[in-house]
C-alpha positions as semicolon CSV with decimal commas, in nm:
position;residue;x (nm);y (nm);z (nm)
1;X;2,032;-5,660;0,253
2;X;1,815;-5,359;0,252
3;X;2,145;-5,201;0,176
4;X;2,138;-5,431;-0,115
5;X;1,712;-5,314;-0,145
6;X;1,839;-4,978;-0,173
7;X;2,160;-4,973;-0,379
8;X;1,929;-5,042;-0,691
9;X;1,762;-4,756;-0,602
10;X;1,965;-4,460;-0,540
11;X;2,233;-4,582;-0,868
12;X;1,898;-4,495;-1,056
13;X;1,823;-4,119;-0,863
14;X;2,157;-4,040;-0,853
15;X;2,150;-4,086;-1,259
16;X;1,826;-3,894;-1,293
17;X;1,891;-3,569;-0,992
18;X;2,079;-3,377;-1,251
19;X;1,825;-3,338;-1,514
20;X;1,574;-3,286;-1,212
21;X;1,750;-3,060;-1,147
22;X;1,719;-2,836;-1,430
23;X;1,398;-2,856;-1,502
24;X;1,300;-2,782;-1,184
25;X;1,547;-2,445;-1,173
26;X;1,397;-2,093;-1,120
27;X;1,610;-1,947;-1,435
28;X;1,578;-2,249;-1,653
29;X;1,309;-1,982;-1,885
30;X;1,565;-1,717;-1,797
31;X;1,453;-1,394;-1,601
32;X;1,374;-1,199;-1,929
33;X;1,063;-1,460;-2,036
34;X;0,941;-1,515;-1,702
35;X;0,907;-1,153;-1,678
36;X;0,768;-1,081;-2,050
37;X;0,522;-1,370;-1,983
38;X;0,375;-1,204;-1,632
39;X;0,340;-0,881;-1,794
40;X;0,153;-1,023;-2,057
41;X;-0,094;-1,225;-1,850
42;X;-0,130;-0,927;-1,608
43;X;-0,198;-0,666;-1,915
44;X;-0,406;-0,936;-2,168
45;X;-0,547;-1,142;-1,911
46;X;-0,566;-0,990;-1,513
47;X;-0,683;-0,605;-1,627
48;X;-0,940;-0,717;-1,877
49;X;-1,080;-1,003;-1,702
50;X;-1,161;-0,755;-1,397
51;X;-1,323;-0,428;-1,625
52;X;-1,551;-0,751;-1,779
53;X;-1,592;-0,859;-1,382
54;X;-1,693;-0,553;-1,241
55;X;-1,877;-0,436;-1,672
56;X;-2,090;-0,746;-1,539
57;X;-2,183;-0,592;-1,138
58;X;-2,265;-0,275;-1,305
59;X;-2,493;-0,335;-1,570
60;X;-2,677;-0,618;-1,276
61;X;-2,712;-0,272;-1,045
62;X;-2,843;-0,092;-1,287
63;X;-3,135;-0,319;-1,360
64;X;-3,238;-0,492;-1,003
65;X;-3,412;-0,308;-0,766
66;X;-3,351;-0,414;-0,400
67;X;-3,605;-0,530;-0,198
68;X;-3,586;-0,497;0,190
69;X;-3,579;-0,852;0,352
70;X;-3,904;-0,856;0,661
71;X;-3,733;-0,704;0,979
72;X;-3,785;-1,038;1,230
73;X;-3,625;-0,982;1,582
74;X;-3,494;-1,279;1,629
75;X;-3,363;-1,260;1,999
76;X;-2,940;-1,400;1,914
77;X;-2,970;-1,104;1,637
78;X;-2,807;-0,782;1,612
79;X;-2,693;-0,780;2,033
80;X;-2,498;-0,457;2,124
81;X;-2,293;-0,622;2,417
82;X;-2,115;-0,240;2,370
83;X;-2,155;0,016;2,174
84;X;-1,968;0,069;1,864
85;X;-1,745;0,400;1,896
86;X;-1,854;0,618;1,608
87;X;-2,161;0,762;1,602
88;X;-2,431;0,693;1,809
89;X;-2,335;0,302;1,909
90;X;-2,599;0,160;1,715
91;X;-2,583;0,184;1,351
92;X;-2,230;-0,064;1,160
93;X;-2,022;0,107;1,017
94;X;-2,101;0,097;0,641
95;X;-2,489;0,142;0,748
96;X;-2,737;0,098;0,447
97;X;-3,079;0,273;0,616
98;X;-3,297;0,058;0,343
99;X;-3,112;-0,259;0,406
100;X;-2,934;-0,266;0,741
101;X;-3,208;-0,282;1,081
102;X;-3,123;-0,173;1,343
103;X;-3,224;-0,427;1,675
104;X;-3,576;-0,279;1,719
105;X;-3,612;-0,253;1,379
106;X;-3,545;-0,026;1,045
107;X;-3,521;0,339;1,060
108;X;-3,778;0,432;0,801
109;X;-4,096;0,235;0,986
């Protein structure tokens, strides 16, 4: 009984299988057209998008003054179980003395 029910479905799948294979094949658009499309998307969408994003960040950074947050010595933050392998061992790799406090507080206070 299951073989009889599977028979119409398998016939239907066999009928549409060549069309599905052609639609899903990689060479449906041709390799030259595909490369041209991705090249155009790179030059006309991706690169201008990166440029606009860079301009946005640059303009916003020029107009804003960053206010330093108040230092609160929470016991679970800035734990140094072993020193960093550079410098004095207490400063992070990209340490900013204005924004990044040490475990004891900001450097200039």
